N, C-alpha and C positions, 0 to 999 in steps of 0.2 A: 504493499500500500503505500502510494507517495507521501512523502512529509512536507511537498509543496502546499502553498495558500492556495485552496479552489477560486476560481472566477470563473462567472457566468457571464456571458457575453449575449446579449440580444438586440440583433439587428436584421432587417429583412436583406441586407445588400451581401451577397456572400463574398464579394472582393475585400469587403471591410472586415468580416469574421475571418476569413482565412487570411488576411496579413496579421492579423491582431491576434490569431492562435499561433502562427510563425513565431512572432517576433517575441510574444510572453511566455511561451511555451518551457522554455531553459528555466523559468524561476515561476510558474504558476500553472497550475492543473486547469486549462481552459476548457469549460463547457460552452459550445455555441448552439444557440437556436433562433429562428425567425421570427417569432410572434409572442404576444402575451401569452395567450393558449399554451405552445409549446412549452415557454416557460414553466408554468403553472405546472404541468404535467410531468416535465421533469425534477422539479422541485421535490413532488409528491412520490417519487419513484427512489430518490436518493436516500441514502443512511443515515446523511447529514448535509445540512444546506451548506452552499457556498459560504466563506468567509466576506467574498466582495462581489459587486454588479458592476458591469458596465451596461448602461441601458439606452437605447435609441428612443427619443419621444415619439418618432414619425413611424410608427408602426401598422402594420396590415390591421384592419380595413381601413384605416384613415391615415394614410402613411404622409400627407401633406397637413395633418392635426397633430399636435401633440396628447389628445385625450386619452390614447391608450396606452401611452408611456409613462402618464401620471397616473392612471389605473394600475400601470404594473409596479409603479412604485408600493403604491399601498398594498397589492398582493403580497410582495416580496417582503414588506415589513410585518405583514398580518402572518406570514407562515415563518420568518425569522427575526424577531426585533432586533436582535444584534448586527445584524447584515450590514455592510459598509456601502452605500448605492451612489454610484457616480455617471450622472447622466452625461453620454457623449452623443451629441446632436448637432445635425446641421441646421436647425430652428435656433440659429443665434440670436435672439432676442433678449432682453433684459427681464422682462416678464417673465416668460417661462423659465427660466434660470432660477428666478426668485420664486416661483410656485414651486418648483420642481425640490428646491433646497427646504420650503416651508412644508411639504409633504413627507420629508425625510432624508431627501437624496443627501449625501456630504457636500457634494461640489459639483458644480458644472464645467462640463470642458468639451469647446467648439470644436466641429469638425472642420479641416481635417489636424486629425491630431499626431504630434511628432511622437511613433512607440517609446523613443527614449524618454520623453517627459513624462508620457502616460506611468510608464515603468515606475519611474520615480515618483509620481503622484500615489501609486498603489502600493508601493514600498513604505512610504511615508505612512498611509493607512494601517498598515499591519501592526505599525509598531505603536500603534493609538489602541490602547486596550480600554474596552468599555467600563466602567464602575460596575462592582458585583456587591450585592448586599450593602448598599448605600442605606443609611439611614432617611428617613422621609426629611426633608428639609423645608425649614418657613414657620413661621409663628402668625400668619395670617388667622381673622376668625374661621374661615372655611378648613384650613390646616389644623388648627387645632381641635375643631370639630371633627375631623375624621380621626384622628389620634386619641381621642377621647373614645372613640366609636370603636377604636381596634383594641384598644386595651380592655374594653366592655365585653368586648365579642370572643376575643382570643381564646379564654379559658372553656368556652361553650362547645360542646360534641357536634352540634348542629350545622348543617352546611349554611355556608356565606356567598351570596350574589355580589361581586362587586363588579360596579356600573362605571365606565368613564370613556372619554373619548380617546380615541388611538395617540400615543404617546403620552399620556396623562400619569402613567406609572402604577397602572392596575396589579402587575406581577411584584413591585416592591412592596406595596398593599398584603400581597398573599403572603409574601414572605415574613412581613411583620404579623402577621396573625400566627403565624407556624412560631416564631422565635418565641412569641410573649404567650405560647402556650405550654401547657405540663406538656405537651407532646414533642417540646423542642430538641430531644436527644434522640429521637426515633426519626425515620427516615424523611425527606421532603421529596418528591417527585412533580414536576411538571410537564404536562403534555398539550401542544397548541393544537385544538381539533382543526383547525384550517391548513394543518400541515402534513393532512394524511389524506389520501384517497379514499372514497367513502368506503370502500372495498378492505380496506386495512385498519379500520377504525376498530370494530370489534377483536380482532386478534391482538392490536396495541393495549386495546384497555383488558381484555380479559385474558389473554394467552391463547395455546393452543396446544393440541396434541399432537404427537407422532403422527404423519399422514392425514392431518386433518385438511390438507390441500395440497397441491402440486408445489414441492419445495420445501416442506416441512417435514426434515429429515429427521428432526428431535424434536422433544416436547420444549416449552418455553413458557415462561410465566408472564404476566401481563402487567401493566402497571398498578391495579387495584392489589394485585397479589404482592407485587414487590412494595408498595406503600405499607404493607402490614398494617401496624395500628399508628402510623404517622399521618402526614398530611399530603393529599392529591390534588394539585392544581391544575385545573382543567380551563385553558385560555380559551378564549374565542368559541365560547360553549354555543353561540348562537350558530354556528357551523357545522354542527352534528348532525349527521343525516335522519329523518323521521324515523326510520327503521330502528335505529341504533338509540333512540330517545327511551322507548320503553324498556328496554333492556336495562338501561342508566337509572329509571326508576327504581326498576325492582332492585338494586343493590344499594342504592341509598334508603329506600325501606326497611328492608330486612335483610342487608348485607351480605345477600346470596348472589353468585353468579358462577357461570360453567366455562370452562375453558372449552374455544371452539374445538368442534371433534369429541367432546365428551358428555357424559349424561349426569354424572356425579356432581352436585352441588359444592363449591366452596363457599367459604365466607370470609370476607373482607371487614376489618375493624376500622379503617382509614376515614378520617373527615375529608369531607369534600368542599372545595372551594373551587367558585367558578367565576369567570369573568367575562364580559362582553363590553364592544362598543355599538351594539345593535339596540335599538328598543325592541326588547323581547315582548313587550307587551303587545306591540303592534304586529310581531310575528306571529302571537298568538291569535291576536284577530285575522291575520291573512292563512292561517292554517299550515305554518311552518315551524311552530312549535309546539310543543305539548304543552297544554295548560295546566294537568295535574302536574309534570316536572317543572315548569315553570314557579309553581306554588311551592315546592319541594324544595328548589335549589333557594327560593328568597326568603328560607324562614329568617334569616338575619340579611339584610343588603345595606351594603356601604356604596355612597358615590362619592367618585373621585374627582373634586373640581376641577375644570380645566385652567389652566395657566391665567387666563388674561382675568380669573377672577381672584388672584391671589396677591395684588397689589405690591406690594415690597417684598414677597416673599422672592420674586424674580431677580432681585438685586442679591439676596442669598443665594440663590443658585449659580447665579454669575459669579459670586466671590468662590462659592466651592469649586466649581468646575475649571475657572481659569486657572487657580491653583493646583489644582489636578494636573492637567493637562499640562500648563509649565512643568510642572515636575516632571512628567512622564516624557517630555520632549527635551528637557535640559536648557531650559530656557527662562528670561524672567517674564512674568504675566504680562500682560497689558492692563491697563488702566482706562476709564473713561473720563471725560470734561462733564463738566455741569450739562451742558446742551447733548452730549451723547447718553449721558444717564436717564436725563428726562425723555428722551426717547425711548431707549429701552424700557422705561415705565409705561409710557402710552402706549408702545406695540402690544397687541393682543396674542402674539404666539398662536396660530392656528395648528402649527404642530405640536404645541404643547411644550412639556420639556424635553424630548426628544430633539425638536428644533431647536430649543436653548443650548442643549449641549451640541448641536453640531455646528452652530453658529460659533461657539465659543472656541470649537476646535480649530476652524477655519481663521478664527481671527486671531489666536493663537499661531499659528503658522505664520499668518502673514503680517502679524505686528508686534512680534513681541518684543516687551518692553517698551513699547510707546505708549504715549495717551492719545486715545482717539477723540475726534469730533464726530457730533452727528452726521458730517457730511461725509466722513469715512464709514461709520455705523449703516446709514441708511443703506447701500448697495447690497446689504446683505440682508435687509429685510423683504417680506414680501406687503409692504406696505398696502396694495390694492387688494390683495385678497382679504388682507386683516380689516378693512373698511366694512362696519355691520350692514346688513343689506336691509333695506326697509321695505323694499317690496317682496315679493314670492307667495307662497302657502299662507291664508291667514290662518289656518288651524295648525300647520307646524311651528308658526311664530308663537301663537297659543301654547303650544307642547311643550316650546323650549322655556317659555314664562314660568309655567306651571311647575317644571322640573328645578329652575332656579329659585322660586318662592320656596316649595318644598326643601331646598337644601338649606336656603339661607335663613327663611324664616322671616324676611323682609326684605323690600326691595323699596330704592328712592327713583322713583320713575322719572322727575324731574331729574335729577343729576346725570339720568343714562340719557335722556333725549337730548341734555345741553353736550355732554361728551360726544354723542353721533354726530350732533352739528357741525360742532366744533371740526371732528376729524374729518367730515366731508370738506368744510371750507378749508383748513391746511390742505388738506388733498388737491381742492382746485387751484389753489394759488402756487402750489409746488409746479402742477400740470402747466400751469400759464406762465411760469417763471415770475410769480408776483404781478401780474398783469389784473387788476379788479374787475375791468370791463369785460375781459375775455371769460375769467372765472365766474362772474356773475351769469353771464351766457351758459357755461358749463351748469350752472348749478339750478337754472331757469326761475331765476330772481332778478327783480331790477338792482342796478348799482348800487342806487341810494339805501335801497334794503338791507345789500350786502355791506356797505359801509356800516351801517346800523349796527347789523349783527357783530362785525369786526369789531366794533366799539364796545358793543356788551362783553366778547370775550377776552377783550384788552382790559375790563375792568374802567370803560369808560373814556379812556386815556385817545 
């Protein structure tokens, strides 16, 4: 078995994949596919996910648009949250680059890319280790509420459902529940349900007998058996096939399961923790998730707040990661001046903590030991995607508002509307390079109205 780092290359141009495979093969185990569907199928067949990925944004069936590439970034990180993804694309526009990074890509590299430069970038990425077992960082009200609930739920034997957006740290919450429980000296196993083909889920969870299927040359235990009386964390539980949901419900209700190909029951005493970034309530309504399983899994539930709601915790996370990655790289950490710090606090981080961490890695690489202004920081941020959407489906907006009210217990509508308005005004002025008349036209208001609103935002100055 090769000791070389594995690299997934996804591009529909065979000349590019062949060239990269030839140039990088001495140092990387290169796996090349042509489309998003091929990439997902390959990942589900591999025993371990590649550490690195090079993804073209313009993939079939829409090779002239970045949509399929954007979706693939989400697929890859859903399958393997620790994968380091680089976007290699001929669609060299700043907006696509920023959005790819907000989705979780580490960096955007324009075509044509020099293989030697590309190798240097990949080599540097393999030297940066993702933090393992990090404590939950932050002291904002939503984070303190989450920590309190974790402490309350840790000793309970009942299942816990962790809900939260992609990149918000759900697995870290699961690890905290295990660490603070009386099971902390016992096994902790994690399985990503999105990482397995539907036909492999049952064997992975429950194990199989010799001869149960072609290739089953010897019996093998599954995750429930291996977890013993410890903790089993099932991530992306919303991706579990319907036919498997009944079997999972049975083992949660009475601990009984059977290896594939066996008839005798076995018993698991593992505590089950699950996580999802999907709305399982809606999935139940749509018939894609069993209501009885949902109610069993959510006996206890936790909401991981998105980073945009954590206020100055963004600075605490910045402080943690900039020292961590500067130490790993053997350089001095960068710092932010007042304008950059204000920009950092305003930014919504649509990709949550994962996005923040990747931004810190890039800034550490580019600006080690330097003091950065807002002008140097802003190109790293997906400011357009971060602007709140005032249009769209009223039901979806109402649902999001309901979840936020349930989490926070209160909500200041006036402050939020002012923040939205301020964000749009700042964005319009940025796009028009300070031209108030053009900004007013973009926003659909009179110039005098915009001057008035700007005066309000500046405190009447």
